[in-house]
C-alpha positions as CSV (number, residue, x, y, z in Angstrom):
1,V,0.0,0.2,0.1
2,E,1.6,3.2,-1.1
3,C,-1.2,5.7,-0.2
4,V,-3.6,5.7,2.9
5,S,-6.2,8.5,3.6
6,V,-7.6,9.1,6.9
7,Y,-10.6,11.1,7.3
8,A,-10.1,12.9,10.7
9,F,-12.8,15.7,10.8
10,S,-15.1,16.8,8.5
11,L,-16.8,20.4,8.3
12,E,-19.9,18.8,10.0
13,N,-18.1,18.0,13.1
14,F,-17.8,21.7,13.6
15,K,-21.5,21.5,14.6
16,R,-20.4,19.7,17.6
17,S,-20.3,21.5,21.1
18,E,-17.5,24.0,21.4
19,E,-16.0,22.0,24.2
20,E,-15.9,18.9,22.0
21,V,-14.5,20.5,19.1
22,N,-11.8,22.2,21.1
23,T,-10.9,18.7,22.8
24,L,-10.6,17.2,19.4
25,M,-8.6,20.0,17.9
26,H,-6.2,19.6,21.0
27,L,-5.9,15.9,20.5
28,A,-5.3,16.2,16.6
29,A,-2.4,18.8,17.4
30,E,-0.9,16.4,20.0
31,K,-1.2,13.4,17.5
32,L,0.4,15.4,14.8
33,R,3.2,16.4,16.9
34,E,3.7,12.8,17.9
35,L,4.1,12.0,14.2
36,T,6.7,14.7,13.9
37,V,8.8,13.3,16.6
38,D,8.5,9.7,15.2
39,A,9.6,11.2,11.5
40,D,13.3,9.9,12.0
41,G,11.7,6.5,13.3
42,K,9.1,4.2,11.9
43,L,8.2,7.0,9.4
44,K,11.7,7.6,7.9
45,R,12.4,3.6,8.0
46,D,9.4,3.2,6.0
47,Q,9.7,6.3,4.1
48,V,6.1,7.6,4.8
49,A,5.4,11.3,3.8
50,V,2.5,12.8,5.9
51,R,0.2,15.2,4.0
52,V,-2.4,17.2,5.9
53,L,-5.4,17.9,3.5
54,G,-8.6,20.1,3.6
55,D,-9.5,23.7,4.4
56,L,-6.7,24.3,7.0
57,R,-7.8,27.9,7.3
58,R,-10.7,26.7,9.6
59,L,-8.5,24.8,12.2
60,P,-6.9,26.3,15.3
61,S,-3.3,27.8,14.9
62,E,-1.8,24.8,16.9
63,V,-3.2,22.4,14.4
64,Q,-2.1,24.3,11.5
65,K,1.4,24.7,13.0
66,A,1.5,20.7,13.8
67,A,0.3,20.0,10.4
68,A,3.1,22.3,8.7
69,E,5.7,20.6,11.0
70,V,5.0,17.0,10.2
71,E,4.7,17.6,6.6
72,L,8.2,19.5,6.5
73,A,9.5,16.7,8.7
74,T,8.6,13.9,6.3
75,M,8.6,15.9,3.0
76,Q,11.6,13.8,1.7
77,H,10.1,10.6,2.3
78,K,9.0,9.1,-0.9
79,K,8.0,5.5,-0.6
80,A,4.6,5.9,0.8
81,V,1.8,8.7,1.8
82,L,-0.4,8.9,4.7
83,N,-3.0,11.7,3.9
84,V,-4.9,13.1,6.9
85,C,-7.9,15.0,6.0
86,F,-9.4,17.7,8.2
87,A,-12.1,20.4,7.5
88,Y,-13.4,18.7,4.3
89,T,-16.7,17.8,2.4
90,G,-17.0,16.6,-0.9
91,R,-18.9,19.6,-1.9
92,N,-16.4,22.0,-0.4
93,D,-13.5,20.2,-1.9
94,M,-15.1,20.7,-5.3
95,L,-15.9,24.3,-4.7
96,Q,-12.1,25.0,-3.8
97,A,-10.9,23.0,-6.9
98,M,-13.1,25.2,-9.3
99,H,-12.0,28.5,-7.7
100,A,-8.3,27.1,-8.1
101,V,-8.7,26.8,-11.8
């Protein structure tokens, strides 16, 4: 398997209570930081690049920072890709793609 996508947090999840969203965002930042720490361990051994996708502008700054750090730490890994999707919906993704064209 060369590519795995994990759908971590859709736009609809922002409708949850503020406390729940904040807890999930803190957990997301923590887990992304753990992947950054592991960038020289299993991720390097298996050459897995981590990509964080979606409308990242909607995420708290701590999650945006952790996402950027793990992407930077693993950008040279070329054997496999782990896509972690945040703040996504099929409709929103299509709209973003149309605006990019």
